[in-house]
C-alpha positions as a printed Julia matrix, in Angstrom:
88×3 Matrix{Float64}:
  0.0    0.0     0.0
  1.98   3.02   -1.27
  1.36   6.69   -0.76
 -0.56   8.23   -3.61
  1.26  11.37   -4.7
 -0.81  14.46   -4.26
 -3.74  12.66   -2.59
 -6.21  14.86   -4.45
 -4.31  18.05   -3.65
 -4.02  20.84   -6.17
 -0.49  21.18   -7.53
  0.88  24.73   -7.29
  4.25  26.46   -7.48
  6.23  27.75   -4.49
  5.27  31.32   -5.42
  1.57  30.41   -5.52
  1.83  28.81   -2.07
  3.62  31.91   -0.75
  0.83  34.15   -2.09
 -1.95  31.95   -0.69
 -0.36  31.75    2.77
  0.29  35.49    2.8
 -3.29  36.35    1.86
 -4.74  33.87    4.36
 -2.63  35.26    7.22
 -3.54  38.85    6.28
 -7.26  38.03    6.51
 -6.97  37.1    10.2
 -6.57  40.1    12.56
 -4.17  38.3    14.91
 -1.95  36.98   12.1
 -1.34  40.14   10.07
  2.18  40.69   11.41
  3.28  37.05   11.06
  6.33  36.58    8.86
  7.04  33.24    7.22
  9.34  31.26    4.95
  8.22  28.38    2.74
 10.57  25.57    1.78
 10.45  22.54   -0.43
 11.19  19.35    1.52
 11.32  15.64    0.67
  7.84  14.11    0.6
  6.67  13.09    4.08
  4.67  10.03    5.12
  1.58  12.25    5.19
  2.19  13.23    1.58
  3.43  16.8     2.02
  6.41  18.13    0.11
  6.68  21.65    1.53
  6.83  23.2     4.96
  6.55  26.63    6.48
  8.56  28.38    9.15
  6.63  31.05   11.07
  8.49  34.06   12.48
  7.44  37.0    14.64
  4.31  35.24   15.83
  2.65  36.73   18.88
  1.54  34.1    21.41
 -2.14  34.94   20.84
 -1.73  34.3    17.09
  0.23  31.04   17.24
 -2.72  28.61   17.12
 -4.56  30.61   14.48
 -1.5   30.87   12.23
 -0.79  27.15   12.66
 -4.38  26.27   11.74
 -4.26  28.49    8.65
 -1.03  26.86    7.47
 -2.34  23.34    8.19
 -5.44  24.0     6.08
 -3.32  25.22    3.17
 -0.93  22.27    3.5
 -3.91  19.91    3.34
 -5.11  21.49    0.1
 -1.94  22.13   -1.91
  1.01  20.09   -3.1
  4.18  21.73   -4.39
  4.7   21.27   -8.12
  8.29  20.23   -8.66
 10.51  21.9   -11.33
 10.58  18.74  -13.47
  6.76  18.77  -13.59
  6.79  22.42  -14.68
  9.1   21.78  -17.63
  7.17  18.71  -18.81
  3.87  20.64  -18.68
  5.17  23.27  -21.09
């Protein structure tokens, strides 16, 4: 029983993920000052292939920011460079 790549997630680029995370954090009043970095990582057992590092998070915003990121990670899978060139 192998892991199905993507598991029904929409494939997007690193820039698209960055934009979606930024917009989602800006919509929440507690998370507007949160800074973040997004990185490509080897695929995990749960199927993810990107992670986020949150910076400058106030304690009151930590759970909200984490929930926002978890929702986005559940919906999107990072499109790898090889997939981008073969799609062209």
